[in-house]
C-alpha positions, -999 to 999 in steps of 0.1 A, spaced: -277 556 801 -302 578 824 -332 575 815 -357 594 833 -398 582 835 -429 592 849 -447 560 843 -463 567 812 -434 580 791 -396 576 792 -367 594 775 -334 602 776 -321 638 776 -291 657 759 -262 681 782 -289 710 776 -318 690 790 -335 684 754 -354 655 748 -335 634 720 -350 599 728 -383 589 739 -411 560 745 -445 568 753 -470 540 768 -504 555 782 -521 532 806 -550 515 788 -567 497 815 -558 493 852 -526 475 848 -519 475 813 -501 500 789 -497 500 751 -460 512 739 -478 532 708 -444 555 702 -410 554 701 -389 583 687 -347 585 689 -334 617 673 -312 613 643 -278 621 662 -279 591 677 -279 570 649 -269 532 653 -260 534 693 -288 511 701 -306 539 713 -346 525 708 -334 490 719 -321 506 750 -352 525 763 -372 498 752 -356 470 776 -354 497 804 -392 504 801 -395 463 795 -378 462 828 -398 485 850 -433 470 835 -418 430 848 -404 449 881 -440 466 885 -461 442 878 -478 458 842 -477 444 811 -481 453 776 -498 458 742 -475 466 715 -489 496 690 -452 508 679 -436 489 651 -401 493 671 -415 481 697 -431 449 683 -402 442 669 -381 443 691 -400 421 715 -403 397 688 -368 392 691 -363 392 728 -393 367 736 -377 366 777 -397 395 773 -426 376 765 -441 372 802 -445 415 803 -472 414 773 -507 410 778 -514 384 746 -484 373 738 -498 355 706 -508 384 693 -481 405 694 -465 371 676 -494 378 651 -482 416 646 -439 409 644 -453 383 614 -472 407 597 -456 438 603 -437 453 569 -421 489 564 -396 504 586 -400 512 627 -419 544 636 -399 571 648 -365 558 646 -347 589 623 -324 586 599 
């Protein structure tokens, strides 16, 4: 996948340059970002794009030495299923608590 990134947002474009998947993660304090929103176009349903973009961002954060807090419900779920990325989280215990309390559909994953 040819993800594009500017350090606060990572996205995927179609052949016409239209953004078809995005993960927003603004910096909330030095060295810490908040994964706030994941959105994937319905045309990509069932391809695992949300997971791929989240893993790409997690790898980038790890490489940069940055940490993440999670507001996006999809990100909360993804990190709860990938404990090997716990080192990327600013507060792993808080993120486990969020995952345990989470109910309902993930944000921005369009059907």
